[in-house]
GUNUTOR-817656 format. One line per field, with one value per residue (C-alpha): residue number from 1; x, y, z. Coordinates in nm, 4 decimals. Layout:
N
tormar <- (NUM|...)
xx <- (X|...)
yy <- (Y|...)
zz <- (Z|...)
***
This chain:
408
tormar <- (1|2|3|4|5|6|7|8|9|10|11|12|13|14|15|16|17|18|19|20|21|22|23|24|25|26|27|28|29|30|31|32|33|34|35|36|37|38|39|40|41|42|43|44|45|46|47|48|49|50|51|52|53|54|55|56|57|58|59|60|61|62|63|64|65|66|67|68|69|70|71|72|73|74|75|76|77|78|79|80|81|82|83|84|85|86|87|88|89|90|91|92|93|94|95|96|97|98|99|100|101|102|103|104|105|106|107|108|109|110|111|112|113|114|115|116|117|118|119|120|121|122|123|124|125|126|127|128|129|130|131|132|133|134|135|136|137|138|139|140|141|142|143|144|145|146|147|148|149|150|151|152|153|154|155|156|157|158|159|160|161|162|163|164|165|166|167|168|169|170|171|172|173|174|175|176|177|178|179|180|181|182|183|184|185|186|187|188|189|190|191|192|193|194|195|196|197|198|199|200|201|202|203|204|205|206|207|208|209|210|211|212|213|214|215|216|217|218|219|220|221|222|223|224|225|226|227|228|229|230|231|232|233|234|235|236|237|238|239|240|241|242|243|244|245|246|247|248|249|250|251|252|253|254|255|256|257|258|259|260|261|262|263|264|265|266|267|268|269|270|271|272|273|274|275|276|277|278|279|280|281|282|283|284|285|286|287|288|289|290|291|292|293|294|295|296|297|298|299|300|301|302|303|304|305|306|307|308|309|310|311|312|313|314|315|316|317|318|319|320|321|322|323|324|325|326|327|328|329|330|331|332|333|334|335|336|337|338|339|340|341|342|343|344|345|346|347|348|349|350|351|352|353|354|355|356|357|358|359|360|361|362|363|364|365|366|367|368|369|370|371|372|373|374|375|376|377|378|379|380|381|382|383|384|385|386|387|388|389|390|391|392|393|394|395|396|397|398|399|400|401|402|403|404|405|406|407|408)
xx <- (-2.8958|-2.8983|-3.0752|-3.2872|-3.4398|-3.4487|-3.6689|-3.9286|-3.9676|-3.9761|-4.0277|-3.7943|-3.5883|-3.6417|-3.3776|-3.4509|-3.3254|-3.6764|-3.8684|-4.1735|-4.3711|-4.6849|-4.9057|-4.7989|-4.8172|-5.1629|-5.2613|-5.0980|-5.3026|-5.6411|-5.6663|-5.8255|-5.5913|-5.5972|-5.7096|-5.4376|-5.3092|-5.3277|-5.0126|-4.9464|-4.8974|-4.6813|-4.4573|-4.4498|-4.3442|-4.0968|-3.9896|-3.9799|-3.8096|-3.5531|-3.4744|-3.4547|-3.1832|-2.9678|-3.0278|-2.9093|-2.6334|-2.5051|-2.5354|-2.3055|-2.0372|-2.0198|-1.9998|-1.7267|-1.5071|-1.5417|-1.2791|-1.2327|-0.9616|-0.7656|-0.5319|-0.2685|-0.0988|0.1971|0.2462|0.4262|0.4855|0.6059|0.9083|0.7715|0.5144|0.2253|-0.0050|-0.0479|-0.2007|-0.0111|0.1254|0.0260|-0.1167|-0.4225|-0.6434|-0.8900|-1.1760|-1.1081|-1.3720|-1.6045|-1.4609|-1.1481|-1.3793|-1.1360|-1.1561|-0.9232|-0.5795|-0.3966|-0.1146|0.2712|0.5764|0.9064|0.9322|1.2646|1.3996|1.1831|0.8648|0.8463|0.7399|1.0296|1.0378|0.8570|1.1221|0.8847|0.6423|0.5652|0.3603|0.3282|-0.0088|0.1862|0.2876|0.0006|0.2606|0.3202|0.6585|0.7074|1.0478|1.1511|1.4798|1.6046|1.3904|1.1777|0.8286|0.6628|0.2802|0.0330|-0.2178|-0.5046|-0.4510|-0.3060|-0.0618|0.3157|0.5185|0.8554|1.0695|1.4062|1.6878|1.9697|2.3175|2.3064|1.9383|1.6553|1.5426|1.3132|1.2741|1.1595|1.0084|1.0135|0.6789|0.6998|0.7339|1.0705|1.3124|1.3596|1.6251|1.6359|1.8802|2.0645|1.9790|2.2307|2.5031|2.7114|2.5207|2.2095|2.0977|1.9253|1.6896|1.4899|1.1553|0.9450|1.2206|1.3836|1.7290|2.0103|2.0813|2.3514|2.5113|2.5961|2.8288|2.8251|2.9033|2.6316|2.4461|2.1819|1.7986|1.5443|1.5002|1.2652|1.2466|1.0904|0.7787|0.9114|1.1519|1.4428|1.6534|1.6550|1.7505|1.9821|1.9715|2.2069|2.2019|2.5294|2.5813|2.4589|2.4661|2.1770|2.2887|2.1248|2.1542|2.0629|1.8061|1.9623|2.2857|2.2419|2.5385|2.5510|2.5675|2.5286|2.5526|2.3005|2.4140|2.5922|2.2928|2.3554|2.3324|2.2917|1.9406|1.6555|1.3183|1.2711|1.0734|1.0965|0.8883|0.7253|0.9499|1.2599|1.4238|1.3624|1.3827|1.3119|1.4992|1.4527|1.8009|1.9174|1.8771|1.6450|1.2401|1.1853|1.3384|1.6345|1.5631|1.7849|1.8347|1.8274|1.9664|2.2794|2.3291|2.3167|2.1362|1.8929|1.7175|1.6781|1.3464|1.2462|0.9533|0.8285|0.6581|0.7739|1.0708|1.2155|1.1791|1.3051|1.1338|1.0064|1.1742|1.4098|1.6173|1.4901|1.3077|1.1306|1.1221|0.8355|0.8071|0.5969|0.4459|0.0846|0.0448|-0.0660|0.2831|0.1197|0.1944|0.4878|0.3625|0.6314|0.6016|0.7154|0.7533|0.7848|0.4431|0.2241|0.1888|0.2030|0.3178|0.1933|0.4176|0.3046|0.5447|0.4477|0.7094|1.1315|1.1735|0.8667|0.6329|0.4749|0.0969|-0.0577|-0.0168|-0.2669|-0.2561|-0.2227|-0.2990|0.0369|0.4225|0.4418|0.7104|0.6029|0.3491|0.1975|-0.0960|-0.3850|-0.3604|-0.6177|-0.4670|-0.8001|-0.6203|-0.3311|-0.1978|0.0710|0.2147|-0.0388|-0.3463|-0.5480|-0.6685|-0.6893|-0.8568|-0.6072|-0.8316|-0.9843|-0.7186|-0.9562|-0.9733|-1.2317|-1.1362|-0.8794|-0.7530|-0.8852|-0.8431|-1.0735|-1.1160|-1.1553|-0.7826|-0.6231|-0.3748|-0.0501|0.1967|0.4980|0.4337|0.1235|0.0453|-0.2571|-0.3770|-0.6859|-0.8415|-1.0761|-1.2793|-1.0912|-0.7429|-0.5025|-0.4764|-0.2712|-0.0654|0.0813|0.3886|0.4902|0.6958|0.4682|0.5938|0.5119|0.2973|0.3215|0.5222|0.5175)
yy <- (0.2405|0.0469|0.3365|0.4374|0.1015|0.0394|0.4522|0.2848|-0.0148|0.0861|0.4369|0.7745|0.8205|1.1533|1.3285|1.1761|0.8583|0.6044|0.5060|0.6929|0.3939|0.4208|0.3537|0.6013|0.8786|0.7805|0.8468|1.1654|1.2879|1.1587|0.8930|0.5335|0.2539|-0.0093|-0.3397|-0.5750|-0.7964|-1.1744|-1.3728|-1.4860|-1.1309|-1.0269|-1.3355|-1.3079|-0.9273|-0.9997|-1.2604|-1.0410|-0.7415|-0.9892|-1.1193|-0.7743|-0.6623|-0.9524|-0.8624|-0.5351|-0.6156|-0.9053|-0.6007|-0.3876|-0.6533|-0.7398|-0.3771|-0.3314|-0.6206|-0.5735|-0.5076|-0.1913|-0.1254|0.1545|0.2989|0.5431|0.7627|0.9678|1.2740|1.4553|1.0987|1.1681|1.4015|1.7007|1.7585|1.9215|1.9171|1.5078|1.5348|1.8255|1.7207|1.4710|1.1273|1.0958|0.8053|0.6305|0.4000|0.0684|-0.0903|0.2143|0.2538|0.4133|0.7146|1.0195|0.9954|1.2568|1.4129|1.3859|1.6527|1.5906|1.7396|1.6980|2.0646|2.2267|2.5709|2.7740|2.5774|2.3928|2.0090|1.7975|1.4910|1.1612|0.8918|0.5818|0.4418|0.1762|0.0703|-0.1455|-0.2769|-0.4575|-0.1351|0.0829|0.3550|0.4731|0.6208|0.8435|0.9087|1.2432|1.3419|1.4241|1.2851|1.0139|1.0882|0.8295|0.8840|0.6850|0.5412|0.5587|0.9198|1.0359|1.2630|1.2997|1.1141|1.2286|1.3296|1.3168|1.3823|1.1205|1.1534|1.1097|1.1846|0.8729|0.7167|0.3581|0.1764|-0.1862|-0.2356|-0.5685|-0.7596|-0.7102|-0.3374|-0.3328|-0.2225|-0.0332|-0.0410|0.3186|0.3795|0.6945|0.9135|0.7361|0.7515|0.4652|0.3390|0.1956|0.2734|0.0149|0.2111|0.1378|0.1950|0.3100|0.5865|0.6183|0.5649|0.4256|0.0360|0.0002|0.1063|-0.0896|0.0296|-0.1539|0.1745|0.0910|0.4154|0.2995|0.3072|0.0738|-0.1848|-0.4695|-0.6710|-1.0404|-1.1272|-1.3768|-1.0940|-1.3158|-1.1110|-0.7522|-0.6782|-0.3764|-0.2118|0.0577|0.3043|0.2057|-0.1376|-0.4406|-0.6647|-0.7155|-0.7125|-0.9672|-0.9341|-1.1638|-0.9687|-1.0950|-0.9561|-0.6765|-0.7963|-0.8603|-1.2485|-1.2716|-1.0844|-1.1802|-1.0912|-0.9367|-0.8444|-0.6550|-0.3082|-0.0958|-0.2235|-0.0117|-0.1308|-0.4837|-0.7421|-1.0959|-1.3744|-1.4704|-1.7765|-1.5619|-1.7474|-1.5322|-1.1691|-0.9841|-0.6624|-0.3557|-0.2554|0.0269|0.0182|-0.2856|-0.2500|-0.5613|-0.7376|-0.9634|-1.3040|-1.3810|-1.6570|-1.5296|-1.8733|-1.9186|-1.5654|-1.6601|-1.4340|-1.7022|-1.4922|-1.1649|-1.0757|-0.8139|-0.6891|-0.7872|-0.5564|-0.1962|-0.0210|0.1645|0.5449|0.8177|0.8491|1.1601|1.0485|0.8043|0.7545|0.3685|0.2170|0.0159|0.1447|-0.0604|-0.4402|-0.6613|-0.9921|-1.0776|-1.1666|-1.5530|-1.5220|-1.6062|-1.3083|-1.0352|-0.6750|-0.4552|-0.0618|0.0982|0.4394|0.5631|0.3611|0.4113|0.0518|-0.1902|-0.5427|-0.8654|-1.1642|-1.5423|-1.6056|-2.0041|-2.0436|-1.9845|-1.7460|-1.5658|-1.5567|-1.2141|-1.1962|-0.8892|-0.5375|-0.2234|0.1288|0.3834|0.7562|0.8501|0.7509|0.4876|0.4515|0.2367|-0.0838|-0.2537|-0.4866|-0.5291|-0.7575|-1.0040|-0.9326|-0.8268|-0.4266|-0.3445|0.0240|0.1905|0.5247|0.6850|0.7061|0.4400|0.1500|-0.1838|-0.4882|-0.7448|-1.0154|-0.8406|-0.6063|-0.3025|0.0601|-0.0158|0.3657|0.6409|0.8243|1.1553|1.4162|1.6384|1.8789|1.6126|1.6543|1.3595|1.2056|1.0306|0.8732|0.6065|0.5638|0.4126|0.1092|-0.0787|-0.0687|-0.2642|-0.1490|-0.3548|-0.1712|0.1278|-0.0393|-0.1221|-0.5360|-0.5840|-0.3755|-0.4353|-0.3214|-0.0879|-0.3137|-0.5757|-0.8383|-1.2004|-1.3499|-1.7300|-1.8771|-2.2303)
zz <- (1.6076|1.9391|2.1246|1.8850|1.8851|2.2508|2.2731|2.0077|2.2471|2.5990|2.5865|2.6215|2.8725|3.0999|3.2765|3.6140|3.4168|3.4669|3.1360|3.0164|2.8639|2.6438|2.9042|3.1629|2.8546|2.7978|3.1692|3.1557|2.8748|3.0090|2.7810|2.9249|2.9792|2.6980|2.8315|2.9331|2.6658|2.6396|2.7579|2.4453|2.3159|2.5471|2.5435|2.1695|2.1938|2.4117|2.1889|1.9141|2.0831|2.2451|1.8552|1.7267|1.9732|1.8970|1.5338|1.5599|1.8272|1.5499|1.2983|1.5149|1.5644|1.2030|1.1038|1.3443|1.2503|0.8753|0.7174|0.5255|0.2384|0.1268|-0.0968|0.0404|-0.2173|-0.1018|-0.2995|-0.4740|-0.5951|-0.9362|-0.8825|-0.7274|-0.9587|-0.7445|-1.0269|-1.0055|-0.6233|-0.4366|-0.1173|0.1502|0.1904|0.0006|0.1063|-0.1273|-0.0397|-0.2356|-0.2485|-0.3312|-0.6610|-0.5005|-0.4133|-0.2381|0.1412|0.2905|0.2710|0.5663|0.6001|0.5674|0.6305|0.3863|0.3006|0.1588|0.3170|0.1527|0.2665|-0.1159|-0.0794|-0.1484|-0.3975|-0.2120|-0.2719|-0.0627|0.1397|0.3617|0.6404|0.9761|1.0708|1.3753|1.4733|1.3533|1.1787|0.8375|0.6552|0.3901|0.2818|0.1076|-0.0430|0.2937|0.5370|0.6702|0.8008|1.0531|1.1359|1.3639|1.1511|1.3936|1.4773|1.1738|1.3599|1.2389|1.5221|1.3970|1.1020|1.1139|0.8461|0.7543|0.6371|0.2450|0.2393|0.1783|-0.0852|-0.1422|0.1684|0.3045|0.6218|0.8134|0.8482|1.2281|1.1398|1.3719|1.1624|0.8081|0.5656|0.4579|0.1412|0.0990|-0.1632|-0.4312|-0.1988|-0.1103|0.2053|0.3956|0.7020|0.9134|1.1455|1.4457|1.2898|1.6160|1.6820|1.3882|1.5550|1.3297|1.4211|1.1747|0.8123|0.5456|0.2638|-0.0415|-0.2639|-0.5372|-0.5128|-0.2724|-0.4418|-0.4409|-0.1342|-0.0290|0.2742|0.2046|0.3230|0.5763|0.7018|0.7305|0.4180|0.2802|-0.0780|-0.1769|-0.5522|-0.6433|-0.9429|-0.9988|-0.9769|-1.1549|-0.8463|-0.6233|-0.2316|-0.0054|0.3678|0.6645|0.9021|1.1914|1.1770|0.9075|0.6983|0.3463|0.2423|-0.1042|-0.4677|-0.7360|-1.0866|-1.2636|-1.4709|-1.7855|-1.6352|-1.3043|-1.1492|-1.1384|-0.9899|-0.8957|-0.7377|-0.5554|-0.5205|-0.1976|-0.1341|-0.1490|-0.4220|-0.7374|-0.8491|-1.1523|-1.2226|-1.4461|-1.6098|-1.8050|-2.1464|-2.1595|-2.2703|-2.0449|-1.7558|-1.6446|-1.4090|-1.0998|-0.8756|-0.5142|-0.3982|-0.6481|-0.7327|-1.0876|-1.3962|-1.5412|-1.8165|-2.0317|-2.1532|-2.3893|-2.4816|-2.8369|-3.1052|-2.9303|-2.9747|-2.6799|-2.7444|-2.4992|-2.1739|-2.0339|-1.6593|-1.5025|-1.8376|-1.8156|-2.1211|-1.8310|-1.4871|-1.2874|-1.2563|-1.0421|-0.9848|-0.9403|-0.5815|-0.7075|-0.9016|-1.1997|-1.4037|-1.4406|-1.5573|-1.6639|-1.7229|-2.0927|-2.0624|-2.4008|-2.5446|-2.2367|-2.1954|-1.9833|-2.0849|-1.9209|-1.9258|-1.8257|-1.5083|-1.4815|-1.7808|-1.7450|-1.9680|-1.9052|-2.1963|-2.3596|-2.3615|-2.3994|-2.3059|-2.1821|-2.2934|-2.0186|-2.0229|-1.9734|-1.9080|-1.5767|-1.4091|-1.1715|-1.1246|-0.8325|-0.6993|-0.5092|-0.2439|-0.3104|-0.7125|-0.8501|-0.9786|-1.1135|-0.9964|-1.2482|-1.1188|-1.3564|-1.1216|-1.3180|-1.2098|-1.4068|-1.3644|-1.3595|-1.5239|-1.7973|-1.8176|-1.8599|-1.6915|-1.4026|-1.1959|-1.2069|-0.8887|-0.8432|-0.5582|-0.3472|-0.6683|-0.9463|-1.0600|-1.1368|-0.9057|-1.0227|-0.7661|-0.7697|-0.4157|-0.2802|-0.0147|0.0398|0.4354|0.5877|0.8630|1.1364|1.4121|1.3680|1.3813|1.0822|1.0558|0.6871|0.4857|0.1086|-0.0470|-0.2644|-0.5101|-0.6391|-0.4630|-0.5411|-0.2392|-0.2556|0.0563|-0.0176)
***
């Protein structure tokens, strides 16, 4: 744009590099010269030109520094069902009605070349990396070039992982086995192995990076680690059954967990290790879900920590609770198009993202958009993460777990 405006003011730049202005072109064509402009006109022209160039330069800087927000959706993110978005990482423009932007090719194939289930996704703005776990491997992408940097298999397979705020390490659970690997996020090398024998599954690293939270499919206890030593320092619970999806608040003092056999969630104190409350959804029956074998498989906090949203598979609902009181109080519910198996939120708290691919306005509880791929087909995934870019570089990332984000 600057070049176009510069050409319009001073003329066309020929191959020799010297500008040909309008008066030179008039003389070459045999047209009489124009009378000299008064001094005030020359000064005004120069002033206008300067102001225009300054405006263009400022606009260019603002455009370069403007933050763009995208939703990265890893597929197949509902088991290995390719009908919900195919295979790869799909990118959607959050601020333009979740318009499909691109599909980043990914790996994660079995011996026959068929895509494996995606188990988790996370990203780091600090290192510019995106990670996708499958049943067997962990993939690492460069967020700027979008190239696959490495893919590595791990003993016991992989499940839903958590990454440090500075992007330096990842807690990678095995696939429902006895152990977690703590790995170097840059090269994928194993730093440590933790063996709580709990059926490793969902994993969160707190927003301050000081603790990681390890939930297994075979244990009613939530383990808490010190990330300086990567040692388990506390157990929270026991809850009434094995822990499924869960979330924690920003200060790392309280957790909300789904458990087997409960339409709702339980609440635990992360500092004392005690279970505090059991909260059951009222007005609905549990039913039999199509997937996960768990009535509520998905729970998240709004970033301001004022509400808890919990999934209800059989009734195709999200149930909303007031989290400013304890135990949280049921407020309302939102009907979805399919059975949800996960829920999380945009960083600004405006939108709710269930795994059904619907975009819900958090305030009005109304549907505002749906995710569709490049062919217009509906997209669903339980593995999504928000990433912001500025000047072409990642500057902020969200989290797949619907974490509370109040730090004080």
